[in-house]
C-alpha positions as CSV (number, residue, x, y, z in Angstrom):
1,X,-15.9,22.3,-32.1
2,X,-18.2,19.8,-33.8
3,X,-21.4,20.7,-31.8
4,X,-24.7,20.5,-33.6
5,X,-26.9,21.0,-30.5
6,X,-28.1,24.1,-29.7
7,X,-8.3,35.5,-3.4
8,X,-9.9,38.6,-2.9
9,X,-9.2,41.8,-4.9
10,X,-7.2,44.7,-3.5
11,X,-9.2,47.6,-1.9
12,X,-7.9,50.0,-4.7
13,X,-9.3,47.7,-7.4
14,X,-12.6,47.3,-5.7
15,X,-13.1,51.0,-5.4
16,X,-12.1,51.5,-9.0
17,X,-14.6,48.9,-10.1
18,X,-17.4,50.6,-8.1
19,X,-16.5,53.9,-9.9
20,X,-16.5,52.2,-13.2
21,X,-19.9,50.7,-12.8
22,X,-21.4,54.0,-11.6
23,X,-19.7,56.1,-14.2
24,X,-20.8,53.9,-17.1
25,X,-24.5,54.2,-16.2
26,X,-24.4,50.4,-16.3
27,X,-26.6,48.4,-18.6
28,X,-28.9,46.0,-16.9
29,X,-29.5,42.4,-17.8
30,X,-33.2,43.0,-18.3
31,X,-33.1,46.3,-20.2
32,X,-29.9,46.4,-22.1
33,X,-31.0,44.1,-24.8
34,X,-33.5,46.6,-26.1
35,X,-31.2,49.6,-26.0
36,X,-30.5,51.2,-29.4
37,X,-26.7,51.8,-28.9
38,X,-25.9,54.5,-31.5
39,X,-29.2,56.2,-32.3
40,X,-30.1,58.6,-29.4
41,X,-28.1,61.7,-30.2
42,X,-29.4,64.0,-27.5
43,X,-27.2,64.7,-24.5
44,X,-23.5,63.8,-24.1
45,X,-21.6,60.8,-25.4
46,X,-21.9,57.7,-23.2
47,X,-19.7,54.7,-22.8
48,X,-22.2,52.3,-21.4
49,X,-20.5,49.2,-22.8
50,X,-17.6,49.7,-20.3
51,X,-13.8,49.7,-21.0
52,X,-11.3,47.0,-21.5
53,X,-7.5,46.7,-21.9
54,X,-5.4,44.2,-23.9
55,X,-2.0,42.9,-24.8
56,X,-0.3,44.6,-21.8
57,X,3.5,44.5,-21.6
58,X,6.0,46.1,-19.2
59,X,5.7,49.4,-20.9
60,X,2.5,49.4,-23.0
61,X,-1.1,48.5,-23.3
62,X,-4.3,49.1,-25.3
63,X,-7.5,50.7,-23.9
64,X,-10.8,50.1,-25.6
65,X,-14.2,51.8,-25.4
66,X,-17.5,52.1,-27.3
67,X,-19.5,55.3,-27.6
68,X,-23.2,55.7,-28.4
69,X,-22.5,58.3,-31.0
70,X,-19.6,60.0,-32.8
71,X,-17.0,61.1,-30.2
72,X,-13.3,61.7,-29.6
73,X,-11.7,59.1,-27.2
74,X,-9.5,60.6,-24.5
75,X,-7.6,58.4,-22.0
76,X,-6.0,59.8,-18.9
77,X,-3.6,57.6,-16.9
78,X,-2.4,58.0,-13.3
79,X,-0.4,56.2,-10.6
80,X,-3.3,56.6,-8.2
81,X,-7.0,56.2,-8.3
82,X,-7.4,59.8,-7.2
83,X,-6.1,60.9,-10.6
84,X,-4.3,63.8,-8.8
85,X,-1.6,63.7,-11.5
86,X,-2.4,62.4,-15.0
87,X,-1.0,61.8,-18.4
88,X,-3.3,62.5,-21.3
89,X,-3.6,60.3,-24.4
90,X,-5.7,61.6,-27.3
91,X,-7.3,58.7,-29.0
92,X,-9.2,58.2,-32.2
93,X,-12.4,59.7,-33.4
94,X,-15.1,57.0,-32.9
95,X,-17.6,56.9,-35.7
96,X,-20.1,54.7,-37.5
97,X,-17.4,53.1,-39.7
98,X,-16.0,51.3,-36.7
99,X,-19.3,50.8,-34.9
100,X,-18.4,53.7,-32.6
101,X,-15.6,51.6,-31.0
102,X,-12.0,52.7,-30.6
103,X,-8.6,51.6,-29.1
104,X,-5.9,53.9,-27.8
105,X,-2.3,52.7,-27.4
106,X,-0.6,53.6,-24.1
107,X,3.2,53.7,-24.3
108,X,6.0,54.6,-22.0
109,X,4.3,53.1,-18.9
110,X,6.3,52.1,-15.8
111,X,6.9,48.4,-15.4
112,X,5.3,46.3,-12.7
113,X,2.9,49.1,-11.6
114,X,-0.8,49.5,-11.1
115,X,-2.1,51.9,-13.8
116,X,-5.4,53.7,-13.2
117,X,-7.1,55.1,-16.2
118,X,-10.2,56.9,-17.2
119,X,-11.8,57.2,-20.6
120,X,-13.7,60.4,-21.5
121,X,-15.7,60.7,-24.7
122,X,-15.9,64.2,-26.2
123,X,-18.3,65.7,-28.7
124,X,-16.2,66.1,-31.9
125,X,-17.9,69.4,-32.7
126,X,-17.6,70.8,-29.1
127,X,-14.7,69.2,-27.1
128,X,-16.0,70.9,-23.9
129,X,-19.1,68.7,-24.2
130,X,-18.0,65.4,-22.7
131,X,-19.6,62.3,-21.3
132,X,-19.2,60.9,-17.8
133,X,-15.7,59.3,-17.5
134,X,-15.4,55.5,-17.2
135,X,-12.6,54.2,-15.1
136,X,-10.5,51.1,-15.1
137,X,-7.2,49.7,-13.9
138,X,-4.5,47.2,-14.9
139,X,-1.0,46.1,-13.9
140,X,1.9,46.4,-16.3
141,X,4.2,43.4,-16.7
142,X,7.1,43.3,-14.3
143,X,10.6,44.2,-15.3
144,X,12.1,42.1,-12.5
145,X,11.9,38.3,-12.3
146,X,11.3,38.3,-8.6
147,X,7.9,39.9,-8.9
148,X,6.2,36.8,-10.2
149,X,3.2,36.5,-12.6
150,X,-0.3,35.0,-12.2
151,X,-2.9,34.8,-14.9
152,X,-6.1,32.9,-15.8
153,X,-7.3,31.3,-19.0
154,X,-10.5,29.8,-20.4
155,X,-12.8,30.3,-23.5
156,X,-16.2,29.3,-25.0
157,X,-18.6,32.1,-24.2
158,X,-22.4,32.1,-24.7
159,X,-22.5,28.9,-26.7
160,X,-24.9,26.0,-27.5
161,X,-28.0,28.1,-26.7
162,X,-26.9,29.2,-23.2
163,X,-26.7,33.0,-23.1
164,X,-27.0,35.6,-20.3
165,X,-29.4,34.2,-17.8
166,X,-30.6,36.9,-15.4
167,X,-32.1,34.3,-13.0
168,X,-28.6,33.0,-12.1
169,X,-26.9,36.4,-12.2
170,X,-25.5,36.2,-15.7
171,X,-22.0,35.0,-16.5
172,X,-21.0,34.3,-12.8
173,X,-17.6,32.8,-13.6
174,X,-16.4,36.3,-14.6
175,X,-17.0,37.7,-11.1
176,X,-15.2,34.7,-9.6
177,X,-12.2,35.3,-11.8
178,X,-12.3,39.0,-11.0
179,X,-12.0,38.3,-7.3
180,X,-8.9,36.3,-7.9
181,X,-7.3,39.5,-9.1
182,X,-5.0,38.0,-11.8
183,X,-2.4,40.0,-13.8
184,X,-4.3,39.2,-17.0
185,X,-6.7,36.8,-18.6
186,X,-5.9,34.6,-21.7
187,X,-9.1,34.1,-23.7
188,X,-8.5,30.9,-25.7
189,X,-11.1,31.4,-28.5
190,X,-14.8,31.0,-29.2
191,X,-15.2,34.5,-27.7
192,X,-18.7,34.5,-29.2
193,X,-21.0,32.0,-30.9
194,X,-22.0,33.8,-34.1
195,X,-23.5,30.6,-35.4
196,X,-25.5,29.9,-32.2
197,X,-28.9,31.8,-32.1
198,X,-30.5,32.1,-28.7
199,X,-34.1,31.3,-27.7
200,X,-35.8,33.3,-25.0
201,X,-36.2,30.2,-22.9
202,X,-35.1,26.5,-22.8
203,X,-36.6,23.7,-20.8
204,X,-34.0,21.6,-19.1
205,X,-34.3,17.8,-18.6
206,X,-35.3,18.3,-15.0
207,X,-38.1,20.7,-15.9
208,X,-36.4,23.9,-14.9
209,X,-36.5,26.8,-17.3
210,X,-33.4,28.5,-18.6
211,X,-34.0,32.1,-19.6
212,X,-31.8,34.1,-22.0
213,X,-31.4,37.8,-22.5
214,X,-32.0,38.1,-26.3
215,X,-31.2,40.7,-28.9
216,X,-32.1,40.9,-32.6
217,X,-28.5,39.9,-33.7
218,X,-28.7,36.8,-31.6
219,X,-32.0,35.6,-33.2
220,X,-30.3,34.1,-36.2
221,X,-26.8,33.1,-37.4
222,X,-24.6,36.0,-38.1
223,X,-23.9,36.9,-41.7
224,X,-23.7,40.6,-42.0
225,X,-21.0,42.8,-40.4
226,X,-23.7,44.4,-38.2
227,X,-24.8,40.9,-37.0
228,X,-21.3,39.9,-36.1
229,X,-20.9,43.2,-34.3
230,X,-24.1,42.5,-32.4
231,X,-22.7,39.1,-31.3
232,X,-19.7,40.8,-29.7
233,X,-21.8,43.4,-28.1
234,X,-24.0,40.7,-26.6
235,X,-21.4,39.6,-24.1
236,X,-20.9,43.2,-22.9
237,X,-24.5,43.3,-21.8
238,X,-23.4,41.2,-18.8
239,X,-22.4,43.3,-15.8
240,X,-19.9,40.6,-14.7
241,X,-18.1,40.9,-18.0
242,X,-17.9,44.7,-17.9
243,X,-16.7,44.7,-14.3
244,X,-14.0,42.1,-15.1
245,X,-12.9,44.0,-18.2
246,X,-12.5,47.2,-16.1
247,X,-10.1,45.4,-13.8
248,X,-8.3,42.6,-15.7
249,X,-6.5,43.0,-19.1
250,X,-6.9,40.3,-21.7
251,X,-4.9,38.5,-24.3
252,X,-7.6,37.3,-26.8
253,X,-7.4,34.8,-29.7
254,X,-10.2,33.5,-31.9
255,X,-11.3,30.0,-33.1
256,X,-14.2,28.9,-35.2
257,X,-17.4,30.2,-33.6
258,X,-16.4,33.8,-34.2
259,X,-17.3,33.0,-37.8
260,X,-19.1,29.6,-38.0
261,X,-18.7,26.1,-36.6
262,X,-15.6,24.2,-37.9
263,X,-14.9,26.7,-40.7
264,X,-11.8,26.7,-42.8
265,X,-10.5,29.1,-45.6
266,X,-12.2,28.5,-48.9
267,X,-15.1,26.6,-47.5
268,X,-18.5,26.8,-49.3
269,X,-21.4,26.2,-47.0
270,X,-24.4,23.9,-47.6
271,X,-26.1,25.1,-44.4
272,X,-29.6,26.4,-45.3
273,X,-29.5,28.9,-42.5
274,X,-27.0,31.0,-44.4
275,X,-27.7,33.1,-47.5
276,X,-24.0,33.9,-47.8
277,X,-22.3,30.6,-48.6
278,X,-18.7,31.8,-49.0
279,X,-17.0,31.4,-45.6
280,X,-14.1,33.7,-46.7
281,X,-16.7,36.5,-47.0
282,X,-18.1,35.7,-43.6
283,X,-14.6,35.4,-42.0
284,X,-13.7,38.9,-43.4
285,X,-16.7,40.4,-41.7
286,X,-16.2,38.5,-38.5
287,X,-12.5,39.5,-38.3
288,X,-13.4,43.1,-38.8
289,X,-15.9,43.0,-35.9
290,X,-13.4,41.1,-33.8
291,X,-10.8,43.9,-34.4
292,X,-13.4,46.5,-33.5
293,X,-14.4,44.8,-30.2
294,X,-11.1,43.6,-28.7
295,X,-7.9,45.5,-28.0
296,X,-5.4,43.3,-29.9
297,X,-2.0,44.7,-30.8
298,X,-1.6,43.2,-34.2
299,X,-5.1,44.4,-35.3
300,X,-4.6,48.1,-34.5
301,X,-2.3,50.8,-35.8
302,X,1.3,50.9,-34.6
303,X,3.5,53.5,-36.1
304,X,0.9,54.5,-38.6
305,X,0.3,51.0,-39.9
306,X,-1.9,48.1,-38.9
307,X,-1.0,44.4,-38.9
308,X,-3.9,42.0,-39.7
309,X,-2.4,39.0,-38.0
310,X,-4.1,37.3,-35.1
311,X,-0.9,35.4,-34.1
312,X,1.6,37.3,-32.0
313,X,3.9,37.2,-29.0
314,X,2.9,39.1,-25.9
315,X,6.1,39.5,-23.8
316,X,5.1,39.7,-20.1
317,X,8.4,40.4,-18.4
318,X,11.4,38.1,-17.9
319,X,9.3,35.2,-16.6
320,X,6.8,34.8,-19.4
321,X,6.2,35.0,-23.2
322,X,2.7,34.2,-24.5
323,X,2.7,32.8,-28.0
324,X,-0.8,33.4,-29.3
325,X,-1.5,31.0,-32.1
326,X,-4.1,31.2,-34.9
327,X,-5.2,27.7,-35.8
328,X,-8.0,28.9,-38.0
329,X,-6.9,31.4,-40.6
330,X,-4.2,29.4,-42.3
331,X,-5.4,25.8,-42.0
332,X,-6.2,23.5,-44.9
333,X,-9.6,22.0,-45.5
334,X,-11.0,19.6,-42.8
335,X,-10.5,16.1,-44.0
336,X,-9.9,12.6,-42.5
337,X,-6.3,13.8,-41.9
338,X,-4.4,10.9,-43.4
339,X,-2.2,12.8,-45.8
340,X,1.4,11.6,-45.8
341,X,2.6,15.1,-46.8
342,X,1.0,18.3,-45.4
343,X,3.0,21.5,-45.4
344,X,-0.1,23.7,-44.7
345,X,-1.4,21.8,-41.7
346,X,-3.3,23.8,-39.1
347,X,-0.8,26.7,-38.7
348,X,0.2,27.3,-42.3
349,X,3.9,27.3,-43.3
350,X,4.4,31.0,-42.6
351,X,3.0,30.9,-39.1
352,X,5.0,27.8,-38.3
353,X,8.2,29.5,-39.4
354,X,7.3,32.6,-37.3
355,X,6.6,30.4,-34.3
356,X,10.0,28.6,-34.6
357,X,11.8,31.9,-35.0
358,X,10.1,33.5,-32.0
359,X,10.6,30.5,-29.8
360,X,14.3,30.5,-30.6
361,X,14.5,34.2,-29.8
362,X,12.6,34.0,-26.5
363,X,14.6,34.6,-23.3
364,X,11.6,34.2,-21.0
365,X,11.7,31.5,-18.4
366,X,8.3,30.2,-19.5
367,X,6.9,30.0,-23.0
368,X,3.1,29.5,-23.1
369,X,1.8,28.2,-26.4
370,X,-1.8,29.6,-26.4
371,X,-3.6,27.2,-28.8
372,X,-7.2,27.6,-29.8
373,X,-7.5,23.8,-30.3
374,X,-6.0,20.8,-28.4
375,X,-3.2,18.6,-29.8
376,X,-3.9,15.0,-28.9
377,X,-7.7,15.1,-28.4
378,X,-9.7,13.9,-31.3
379,X,-12.2,16.6,-32.3
380,X,-14.3,15.4,-35.3
381,X,-16.1,17.4,-38.0
382,X,-19.0,15.2,-39.0
383,X,-18.7,11.4,-39.5
384,X,-15.4,11.4,-41.5
385,X,-13.4,14.6,-41.2
386,X,-11.2,16.0,-38.4
387,X,-11.6,19.5,-37.0
388,X,-8.4,19.7,-34.9
389,X,-5.1,17.9,-35.2
390,X,-5.4,14.4,-33.9
391,X,-7.3,12.1,-36.3
392,X,-7.6,8.9,-34.2
393,X,-4.8,6.9,-35.9
394,X,-2.3,6.0,-33.2
395,X,0.5,5.5,-35.6
396,X,3.1,7.8,-37.1
397,X,2.1,11.5,-37.8
398,X,-0.2,12.1,-40.7
399,X,-2.1,15.1,-41.9
400,X,-1.9,18.1,-39.6
401,X,0.0,16.0,-37.1
402,X,3.1,16.3,-39.4
403,X,3.3,20.0,-38.7
404,X,3.0,19.6,-34.9
405,X,5.7,16.8,-35.1
406,X,8.0,19.2,-36.9
407,X,7.5,21.9,-34.2
408,X,8.0,19.5,-31.3
409,X,11.2,18.1,-32.9
410,X,12.4,21.7,-33.3
411,X,11.8,22.5,-29.6
412,X,13.7,19.4,-28.5
413,X,16.7,19.9,-30.8
414,X,17.0,23.6,-30.2
415,X,16.8,22.9,-26.5
416,X,14.0,25.4,-25.9
417,X,13.1,25.3,-22.3
418,X,9.9,26.0,-20.4
419,X,7.2,25.3,-23.0
420,X,3.6,24.3,-22.1
421,X,0.3,24.3,-24.0
422,X,-2.9,26.0,-22.9
423,X,-6.2,25.6,-24.7
424,X,-10.0,25.5,-24.3
425,X,-12.4,24.5,-27.1
426,X,-13.7,21.1,-25.9
427,X,-16.0,22.3,-23.1
428,X,-14.5,20.4,-20.2
429,X,-11.2,20.6,-18.2
430,X,-8.3,18.2,-18.3
431,X,-4.5,17.8,-18.0
432,X,-2.6,15.7,-20.6
433,X,1.1,14.7,-20.3
434,X,2.8,13.9,-23.6
435,X,5.9,11.6,-23.5
436,X,7.9,10.0,-26.3
437,X,8.1,6.6,-24.6
438,X,4.3,6.2,-25.0
439,X,4.2,7.7,-28.5
440,X,4.4,6.5,-32.1
441,X,6.5,9.6,-32.9
442,X,9.3,9.8,-30.4
443,X,11.6,12.7,-31.5
444,X,10.4,15.2,-28.9
445,X,10.7,16.1,-25.3
446,X,7.9,15.5,-22.8
447,X,5.4,18.4,-22.3
448,X,2.1,19.2,-20.7
449,X,-1.2,20.4,-22.2
450,X,-3.9,21.9,-20.0
451,X,-7.5,22.4,-21.1
452,X,-10.1,24.6,-19.4
453,X,-13.6,25.7,-20.4
454,X,-16.3,26.5,-21.0
455,X,-16.6,29.9,-19.4
456,X,-20.3,30.4,-20.3
457,X,-21.5,27.6,-22.6
458,X,-22.6,24.0,-22.7
459,X,-20.5,21.2,-21.1
460,X,-19.6,18.1,-23.1
461,X,-18.1,14.6,-22.5
462,X,-14.4,14.1,-22.8
463,X,-12.9,13.5,-26.2
464,X,-10.9,10.4,-27.2
465,X,-7.1,10.6,-27.1
466,X,-4.8,9.9,-30.1
467,X,-1.6,8.0,-29.2
468,X,0.6,9.5,-31.9
469,X,2.3,11.9,-29.4
470,X,1.8,9.7,-26.4
471,X,-0.7,11.6,-24.3
472,X,-1.8,10.4,-20.9
473,X,-4.9,11.9,-19.4
474,X,-3.7,12.7,-15.9
475,X,-6.9,14.5,-14.9
476,X,-10.3,15.1,-16.4
477,X,-13.6,16.5,-15.3
478,X,-16.3,16.4,-17.9
479,X,-20.1,15.8,-18.0
480,X,-21.5,12.4,-18.9
481,X,-23.9,13.8,-21.5
482,X,-23.7,16.5,-24.2
483,X,-24.6,20.1,-23.8
484,X,-25.2,20.5,-20.1
485,X,-26.3,24.0,-19.3
486,X,-24.4,26.2,-16.8
487,X,-27.2,25.4,-14.4
488,X,-26.4,21.7,-14.5
489,X,-22.6,21.7,-14.8
490,X,-20.0,24.1,-13.4
491,X,-18.0,26.3,-15.7
492,X,-14.2,25.9,-15.8
493,X,-11.2,28.2,-16.0
494,X,-7.5,27.6,-15.3
495,X,-4.9,29.5,-13.3
496,X,-1.1,29.8,-13.9
497,X,1.0,31.1,-11.0
498,X,4.8,31.7,-11.6
499,X,6.8,32.2,-8.5
500,X,9.2,35.1,-8.8
501,X,11.8,33.5,-6.4
502,X,12.1,29.9,-7.6
503,X,10.6,30.4,-11.1
504,X,8.3,27.4,-10.4
505,X,5.1,27.4,-12.5
506,X,1.9,26.0,-10.9
507,X,-1.2,25.2,-13.0
508,X,-4.5,24.9,-11.2
509,X,-7.7,23.7,-12.9
510,X,-10.6,25.4,-11.3
511,X,-14.4,24.9,-11.3
512,X,-16.9,27.6,-10.8
513,X,-17.7,27.8,-7.1
514,X,-14.1,28.2,-5.8
515,X,-12.9,24.6,-6.2
516,X,-9.4,23.7,-7.3
517,X,-9.8,20.4,-9.1
518,X,-6.2,19.7,-10.0
519,X,-2.8,21.3,-9.5
520,X,0.6,20.6,-11.1
521,X,3.9,22.3,-10.4
522,X,6.5,22.5,-13.2
523,X,10.2,23.4,-12.8
524,X,12.0,26.1,-14.8
525,X,14.9,25.7,-17.2
526,X,14.0,22.3,-18.6
527,X,13.5,21.3,-22.2
528,X,10.9,18.6,-21.2
529,X,9.2,17.4,-18.0
């Protein structure tokens, strides 16, 4: 973004969470920031940063952990939280080269079942010398349509100068999301703010003081690999995040703030805060840290090889395919966006071809296009350039809009049913309906785009709409002024509930505090609605 200013869970899950927090020797908001995570070599290996799972399907999933020293990662899975009968998965050796993080792939899991797991770290020189196990749980995707699916999405974490505030209990929205007990969480980008240093305190307009937990890596913009790693570690200092990660698997994508605000490949910075001016160098370091700190299927070894792509399809049973887009790595340079010919666009030609192919192959009832940027909202980059897709010209598609027009035309003519777009990025929540009768470009079927965020960052006023694809803002909740702190404005996340009987999909836009702001039900089997 172009910002310059700084139901209840099941009993089994609750008991697993309590065990996880106890076993992890949980970090505290006040003391964790000063911990030296990989230096104290006495004792046994510890996994104080918690566990997390990612890219779960009906038969597989990834488990992540971080050690405080070299250790072998061992994962045991069980059908019950008693771990009476277990299956053992020997994971990687965690070392300094990967910042003592590691991910273990679980395969051959039963579909639609609650999986309990525990991660043990063993001394590589003495396997009998092990740390306290850390436990977690997740549900595999269903094999049967009638089981239904429910997930949450949001993004934008620790941005605009608003970090972990112990006075308000840290990132409270994570605890609210955990209690809703979703099947998974879609994190729509800006998972960190590597370009957003934190001050120990900020005075709000009403005189109240916002206090931040601070770390050395959050005292300046991230440039080195270790500084990027420190930004990802920062969010794990929050007890709400660690508890959430132990219970809810994630599908994670990135956007700009994982590297630097509004970045694009080939960019050379004129920002005096940076000694490294080549964004490609920064992006390489950031993507490595991202791969170390999130369990993402395309970034970890599968069959002896690793795929470096961020974009992927996570197939979550017969009801749902999640198409995770990367609108950052392949884009062209930010510009006014008035080109009459643009084959690179925001996805790149290769990713667009991949997306068309995978949409055509999908047999899921619903196809969620997980975008890290909105389609019809004008997101500027400075006075003249455009950061997202829409450029404010309400006429025929130009610039990056050409690529989106091609995709929308493809969906219509191939009669691909059940598509909807989910995103975050703009730091408010809204629902947009796109229809050809309102649009300058009309060769597409109607569709919905839902926006929700931030999860732990500043709130901002609503962006202008671009009429090229005929968006109508059906609902919006946004602050009146820029960069409201989480003490002044609620945080937002969305919920998607797919009924196993009817196949109906309901989207709910939620505000922190338990309020459902807006709800929309969509019917299955339709090309447009």
